[in-house]
BAZALUM-526799 format. One record per residue (C-alpha): chain; x, y, z; residue number from 1. Coordinates in pm, 1 decimal. Each point is the difference from the previous one (the first is absolute). Example, Ala and Ser with C-alpha at 12.3 -4.5 7.8 and 13.67 -1.06 7.14 Angstrom:
BEGIN
r c=A&x=1230.0&y=-450.0&z=780.0&k=1
r c=A&x=137.0&y=344.0&z=-66.0&k=2
***
This chain:
BEGIN
r c=A&x=-11677.4&y=-1759.6&z=-15451.4&k=1
r c=A&x=141.6&y=180.0&z=278.5&k=2
r c=A&x=183.1&y=343.9&z=-49.6&k=3
r c=A&x=381.5&y=7.1&z=-58.0&k=4
r c=A&x=217.4&y=105.9&z=295.1&k=5
r c=A&x=140.5&y=339.6&z=-68.3&k=6
r c=A&x=378.1&y=59.3&z=73.6&k=7
r c=A&x=57.7&y=356.6&z=108.5&k=8
r c=A&x=348.3&y=148.6&z=64.9&k=9
r c=A&x=-30.0&y=299.8&z=232.2&k=10
r c=A&x=215.0&y=330.1&z=-42.8&k=11
r c=A&x=34.6&y=159.0&z=343.2&k=12
r c=A&x=145.5&y=352.9&z=-94.4&k=13
r c=A&x=160.0&y=273.4&z=213.9&k=14
r c=A&x=181.5&y=293.6&z=-130.0&k=15
r c=A&x=-51.3&y=-108.3&z=-362.0&k=16
r c=A&x=165.9&y=-352.7&z=58.2&k=17
r c=A&x=-112.9&y=-335.1&z=75.0&k=18
r c=A&x=74.9&y=-112.3&z=361.6&k=19
r c=A&x=-30.0&y=-332.4&z=205.6&k=20
r c=A&x=63.0&y=-80.9&z=347.2&k=21
r c=A&x=-105.6&y=-267.7&z=255.9&k=22
r c=A&x=-301.4&y=49.0&z=213.8&k=23
r c=A&x=-42.5&y=361.8&z=-146.1&k=24
r c=A&x=346.0&y=84.3&z=150.1&k=25
r c=A&x=336.2&y=80.4&z=-126.3&k=26
r c=A&x=-104.4&y=97.1&z=-345.1&k=27
r c=A&x=271.1&y=-48.6&z=-278.5&k=28
r c=A&x=16.5&y=113.3&z=-369.1&k=29
r c=A&x=-139.1&y=-269.1&z=-229.4&k=30
r c=A&x=15.6&y=183.3&z=-335.8&k=31
r c=A&x=-174.2&y=231.9&z=-246.9&k=32
r c=A&x=-368.2&y=-31.7&z=8.7&k=33
r c=A&x=-42.7&y=66.9&z=-377.3&k=34
r c=A&x=272.2&y=-272.4&z=-91.6&k=35
r c=A&x=-161.2&y=-231.4&z=243.6&k=36
r c=A&x=-359.2&y=47.3&z=-123.4&k=37
r c=A&x=104.8&y=-59.4&z=-366.3&k=38
r c=A&x=212.4&y=-303.1&z=124.7&k=39
r c=A&x=-296.9&y=-162.4&z=174.1&k=40
r c=A&x=-233.5&y=85.9&z=-291.4&k=41
r c=A&x=215.5&y=-171.9&z=-250.8&k=42
r c=A&x=56.3&y=-320.2&z=245.4&k=43
r c=A&x=-380.2&y=-58.6&z=8.3&k=44
r c=A&x=-126.1&y=181.6&z=304.8&k=45
r c=A&x=-391.8&y=-6.5&z=17.8&k=46
r c=A&x=-8.4&y=326.0&z=151.4&k=47
r c=A&x=229.8&y=253.3&z=186.1&k=48
r c=A&x=-47.7&y=171.6&z=335.9&k=49
r c=A&x=174.0&y=346.0&z=49.8&k=50
r c=A&x=8.5&y=121.3&z=376.9&k=51
r c=A&x=137.9&y=316.3&z=103.7&k=52
r c=A&x=104.7&y=-104.4&z=332.1&k=53
r c=A&x=69.3&y=355.3&z=165.2&k=54
r c=A&x=-290.4&y=174.1&z=-135.7&k=55
r c=A&x=-236.6&y=-31.0&z=299.5&k=56
r c=A&x=270.7&y=73.0&z=272.4&k=57
r c=A&x=144.8&y=302.1&z=-194.9&k=58
r c=A&x=-349.4&y=112.2&z=-44.1&k=59
r c=A&x=16.0&y=38.4&z=-378.4&k=60
r c=A&x=-167.2&y=-154.7&z=-288.3&k=61
r c=A&x=134.3&y=-276.5&z=-253.7&k=62
r c=A&x=267.1&y=110.0&z=-258.9&k=63
r c=A&x=-254.2&y=39.9&z=-301.8&k=64
r c=A&x=291.4&y=59.4&z=-238.4&k=65
r c=A&x=145.3&y=-327.1&z=71.1&k=66
r c=A&x=-330.5&y=-185.6&z=-2.7&k=67
r c=A&x=-78.9&y=146.0&z=-342.1&k=68
r c=A&x=333.1&y=-104.7&z=-119.2&k=69
r c=A&x=-27.8&y=-330.3&z=127.9&k=70
r c=A&x=-357.8&y=-59.8&z=-142.0&k=71
r c=A&x=123.2&y=99.7&z=-358.5&k=72
r c=A&x=231.2&y=-276.9&z=2.5&k=73
r c=A&x=-227.4&y=-279.0&z=112.0&k=74
r c=A&x=-261.3&y=-174.7&z=-171.1&k=75
r c=A&x=-125.4&y=-209.1&z=317.8&k=76
r c=A&x=-208.2&y=149.0&z=280.1&k=77
r c=A&x=173.5&y=229.1&z=253.6&k=78
r c=A&x=-102.9&y=80.3&z=346.3&k=79
r c=A&x=128.6&y=308.7&z=175.7&k=80
r c=A&x=-5.8&y=72.9&z=370.6&k=81
r c=A&x=157.2&y=220.4&z=256.9&k=82
r c=A&x=-146.8&y=327.3&z=119.5&k=83
r c=A&x=-362.0&y=-73.0&z=-135.4&k=84
r c=A&x=-238.0&y=190.0&z=217.2&k=85
r c=A&x=-268.6&y=110.5&z=-206.8&k=86
r c=A&x=-239.8&y=-36.6&z=-303.8&k=87
r c=A&x=191.4&y=273.1&z=-169.9&k=88
r c=A&x=332.0&y=-182.5&z=49.3&k=89
r c=A&x=-137.1&y=-328.8&z=-178.8&k=90
r c=A&x=-132.3&y=209.4&z=-261.6&k=91
r c=A&x=349.5&y=155.9&z=-73.0&k=92
r c=A&x=167.4&y=-344.9&z=40.6&k=93
r c=A&x=-238.1&y=-161.1&z=-253.3&k=94
r c=A&x=58.1&y=295.7&z=-228.3&k=95
r c=A&x=378.9&y=-55.7&z=34.8&k=96
r c=A&x=-51.1&y=-352.7&z=-137.4&k=97
r c=A&x=-69.9&y=-213.7&z=301.4&k=98
r c=A&x=-252.8&y=-278.6&z=-53.7&k=99
r c=A&x=-60.2&y=-55.6&z=382.0&k=100
r c=A&x=71.9&y=203.1&z=311.5&k=101
r c=A&x=95.4&y=-143.0&z=337.6&k=102
r c=A&x=-77.8&y=165.2&z=318.4&k=103
r c=A&x=122.1&y=-71.1&z=360.3&k=104
r c=A&x=58.3&y=254.1&z=291.2&k=105
r c=A&x=-283.9&y=255.7&z=-138.8&k=106
r c=A&x=-262.0&y=-273.0&z=-3.5&k=107
r c=A&x=91.6&y=-91.9&z=362.8&k=108
r c=A&x=-20.4&y=361.5&z=92.0&k=109
r c=A&x=-318.8&y=61.4&z=-197.0&k=110
r c=A&x=-194.1&y=-321.4&z=-115.0&k=111
r c=A&x=-259.0&y=179.6&z=-175.6&k=112
r c=A&x=251.8&y=106.0&z=-252.1&k=113
r c=A&x=-36.9&y=-362.0&z=-135.5&k=114
r c=A&x=-388.9&y=43.8&z=-77.3&k=115
r c=A&x=71.8&y=330.9&z=-167.5&k=116
r c=A&x=283.9&y=-115.5&z=-228.4&k=117
r c=A&x=-197.6&y=-324.1&z=-83.0&k=118
r c=A&x=-316.7&y=198.7&z=-77.7&k=119
r c=A&x=195.5&y=230.3&z=-222.1&k=120
r c=A&x=209.7&y=-246.9&z=-205.8&k=121
r c=A&x=-142.6&y=-352.5&z=94.9&k=122
r c=A&x=147.0&y=-246.1&z=233.8&k=123
r c=A&x=222.3&y=-148.1&z=-273.5&k=124
r c=A&x=250.7&y=286.7&z=10.9&k=125
r c=A&x=57.9&y=-12.3&z=392.9&k=126
r c=A&x=238.4&y=-229.2&z=189.1&k=127
r c=A&x=36.0&y=-0.6&z=356.6&k=128
r c=A&x=370.3&y=-21.2&z=99.7&k=129
r c=A&x=8.7&y=-133.7&z=346.7&k=130
r c=A&x=343.9&y=-46.9&z=175.2&k=131
r c=A&x=-79.1&y=-215.2&z=305.8&k=132
r c=A&x=208.9&y=-169.6&z=268.3&k=133
r c=A&x=-59.0&y=-219.7&z=303.5&k=134
r c=A&x=-153.9&y=167.3&z=301.9&k=135
r c=A&x=-254.6&y=3.5&z=270.9&k=136
r c=A&x=-322.3&y=-3.9&z=-176.2&k=137
r c=A&x=-299.6&y=-218.6&z=-24.0&k=138
r c=A&x=152.6&y=-191.9&z=-296.9&k=139
r c=A&x=359.3&y=51.3&z=99.0&k=140
r c=A&x=84.1&y=227.7&z=-281.2&k=141
r c=A&x=12.8&y=386.6&z=11.7&k=142
r c=A&x=-21.1&y=261.4&z=-310.2&k=143
r c=A&x=289.7&y=236.8&z=-16.6&k=144
r c=A&x=16.2&y=359.7&z=-152.3&k=145
r c=A&x=266.9&y=233.5&z=-160.2&k=146
r c=A&x=185.4&y=-285.0&z=-169.8&k=147
r c=A&x=8.1&y=-229.0&z=294.1&k=148
r c=A&x=140.2&y=273.1&z=234.1&k=149
r c=A&x=-308.1&y=25.9&z=216.5&k=150
r c=A&x=-189.6&y=-285.8&z=153.3&k=151
r c=A&x=-369.1&y=68.2&z=40.3&k=152
r c=A&x=-250.6&y=-179.0&z=244.4&k=153
r c=A&x=-191.6&y=-105.2&z=-301.8&k=154
r c=A&x=-63.3&y=-360.6&z=-47.3&k=155
r c=A&x=138.4&y=-85.7&z=-363.4&k=156
r c=A&x=-254.0&y=-253.2&z=-73.7&k=157
r c=A&x=-293.4&y=190.2&z=127.6&k=158
r c=A&x=134.8&y=292.9&z=-196.7&k=159
r c=A&x=-5.7&y=-231.8&z=-324.7&k=160
r c=A&x=-352.7&y=-75.0&z=47.5&k=161
r c=A&x=-96.2&y=351.5&z=51.8&k=162
r c=A&x=197.0&y=132.4&z=-293.0&k=163
r c=A&x=-177.0&y=-286.6&z=-228.5&k=164
r c=A&x=-349.4&y=142.3&z=135.8&k=165
r c=A&x=106.3&y=363.8&z=-82.2&k=166
r c=A&x=77.0&y=-76.1&z=-374.5&k=167
r c=A&x=380.3&y=-110.6&z=-16.6&k=168
r c=A&x=52.6&y=-211.2&z=-318.9&k=169
r c=A&x=311.6&y=-194.7&z=86.1&k=170
r c=A&x=194.3&y=-66.7&z=325.4&k=171
r c=A&x=397.2&y=11.2&z=-10.2&k=172
r c=A&x=110.7&y=-164.3&z=345.9&k=173
r c=A&x=365.7&y=58.0&z=76.8&k=174
r c=A&x=134.4&y=-170.7&z=315.0&k=175
r c=A&x=248.5&y=253.3&z=159.5&k=176
r c=A&x=131.0&y=-299.4&z=209.5&k=177
r c=A&x=99.2&y=-195.3&z=-333.0&k=178
r c=A&x=96.4&y=274.1&z=-222.6&k=179
r c=A&x=342.2&y=-16.7&z=-150.8&k=180
r c=A&x=90.3&y=-310.7&z=208.4&k=181
r c=A&x=-27.5&y=-260.8&z=-292.2&k=182
r c=A&x=-141.1&y=-238.8&z=239.3&k=183
r c=A&x=-317.2&y=-49.3&z=-154.8&k=184
r c=A&x=-345.8&y=154.8&z=8.0&k=185
r c=A&x=-193.8&y=46.7&z=333.9&k=186
r c=A&x=-254.6&y=-269.5&z=-67.1&k=187
r c=A&x=-193.3&y=50.6&z=322.2&k=188
r c=A&x=-46.2&y=369.3&z=-77.0&k=189
r c=A&x=-104.0&y=-65.2&z=-379.5&k=190
r c=A&x=-235.0&y=-275.4&z=93.0&k=191
r c=A&x=-169.6&y=238.0&z=242.3&k=192
r c=A&x=-33.7&y=274.1&z=-257.5&k=193
r c=A&x=-122.8&y=-270.5&z=-273.3&k=194
r c=A&x=-283.1&y=-111.4&z=251.8&k=195
r c=A&x=-129.0&y=351.0&z=59.8&k=196
r c=A&x=44.8&y=170.5&z=-338.1&k=197
r c=A&x=-280.2&y=7.4&z=-252.0&k=198
r c=A&x=243.4&y=143.0&z=-261.5&k=199
r c=A&x=315.6&y=-148.9&z=-159.0&k=200
r c=A&x=303.1&y=-16.3&z=216.7&k=201
r c=A&x=367.3&y=74.6&z=-94.0&k=202
r c=A&x=251.3&y=-164.7&z=219.9&k=203
r c=A&x=313.9&y=182.9&z=82.3&k=204
r c=A&x=308.1&y=-15.9&z=236.8&k=205
r c=A&x=260.1&y=-275.0&z=34.9&k=206
r c=A&x=63.8&y=-163.2&z=-329.2&k=207
r c=A&x=336.4&y=-173.0&z=-42.6&k=208
r c=A&x=-53.5&y=-302.5&z=-230.8&k=209
r c=A&x=-221.0&y=-135.3&z=-247.0&k=210
r c=A&x=-142.0&y=-229.9&z=247.7&k=211
r c=A&x=-116.4&y=286.5&z=206.4&k=212
r c=A&x=-214.2&y=122.2&z=-291.5&k=213
r c=A&x=-143.4&y=-345.1&z=-49.6&k=214
r c=A&x=-70.6&y=-33.8&z=373.6&k=215
r c=A&x=-175.0&y=351.9&z=16.1&k=216
r c=A&x=-204.6&y=-95.6&z=-326.5&k=217
r c=A&x=-141.6&y=-296.8&z=183.1&k=218
r c=A&x=-145.8&y=216.3&z=253.6&k=219
r c=A&x=-238.6&y=146.5&z=-285.2&k=220
r c=A&x=140.5&y=340.6&z=-47.6&k=221
r c=A&x=-78.9&y=180.7&z=-336.7&k=222
r c=A&x=333.1&y=156.9&z=-37.1&k=223
r c=A&x=358.9&y=-7.1&z=143.3&k=224
r c=A&x=216.6&y=321.2&z=37.2&k=225
r c=A&x=364.8&y=-16.3&z=59.1&k=226
r c=A&x=299.5&y=243.2&z=-22.9&k=227
r c=A&x=349.9&y=-105.8&z=143.1&k=228
r c=A&x=19.5&y=-336.0&z=-173.6&k=229
r c=A&x=-65.6&y=168.3&z=-340.2&k=230
r c=A&x=193.1&y=297.0&z=56.0&k=231
r c=A&x=308.8&y=-191.5&z=96.9&k=232
r c=A&x=-26.3&y=-261.0&z=-252.4&k=233
r c=A&x=-63.8&y=-282.2&z=233.5&k=234
r c=A&x=-304.7&y=-103.0&z=-214.5&k=235
r c=A&x=-146.6&y=77.6&z=-321.7&k=236
r c=A&x=-358.2&y=50.1&z=-63.0&k=237
r c=A&x=13.3&y=-273.0&z=-270.8&k=238
r c=A&x=152.6&y=-234.6&z=287.5&k=239
r c=A&x=-283.3&y=66.6&z=224.6&k=240
r c=A&x=-285.8&y=-44.1&z=-270.8&k=241
r c=A&x=175.2&y=-324.2&z=-122.2&k=242
r c=A&x=-10.6&y=-114.5&z=363.7&k=243
r c=A&x=-361.6&y=87.1&z=49.5&k=244
r c=A&x=-93.8&y=-146.5&z=-344.5&k=245
r c=A&x=186.1&y=-339.3&z=85.0&k=246
r c=A&x=-195.1&y=-14.9&z=325.9&k=247
r c=A&x=-325.3&y=24.8&z=-182.0&k=248
r c=A&x=-73.4&y=365.9&z=42.4&k=249
r c=A&x=-118.2&y=202.6&z=-305.0&k=250
r c=A&x=221.0&y=297.7&z=-80.2&k=251
r c=A&x=-1.4&y=257.7&z=-279.5&k=252
r c=A&x=225.9&y=-52.6&z=-295.8&k=253
r c=A&x=181.8&y=277.9&z=-102.6&k=254
r c=A&x=150.0&y=42.3&z=-371.2&k=255
r c=A&x=270.2&y=224.4&z=182.8&k=256
r c=A&x=148.7&y=-265.2&z=213.0&k=257
r c=A&x=352.6&y=-59.4&z=-112.2&k=258
***
């Protein structure tokens, strides 16, 4: 039996508020993180991802108090990222209540930190958060840093392969080109990641309809992450799961779904 596809709402947080934009720009207020976290838990989310979007650019660590408050209100796995640079950062986030920690810019700057974290805690706690876009590289996709603000010369697909070898436990691939557009997930980018990843893959960026979730599920992803469509009420988690189930995909039933 195949594993159930996980549906993961994402809370991008800046200044203790959830924000969302298009192509990582023009961020607008989308609500209170604790309120949204509880709403999604009760709505049947399989996991929750919490990203402090300005932690890296402001050269500070994730807001641990907010992470702790969020974790206390949830009974589903919580992944936290933003400003994670060291083994100690991971230790603090796990102590604050995170189940998994995502790493992005720091891993590109210092790839060995992946191995260090994996050796200390096991690769099951570590998610590679990769914000990628089209660019002049071998695969046609390049990795970015600092919340998508800095384009690197690193080939995104080669980076996925290397990160898997170093000990990453999961890959969250987010297409900057598709992010917030509601025009559908970036299938070519996601397919390229799937073909080169030896660990589970989470697709992100571009969800606009239940059909978009069904189409990206057909590519073979392990989980699907979305933000805007859930924040603004365009879709509910229950609607997405029902569409996936009706299309023949296994989803996790939740007693909390209302």
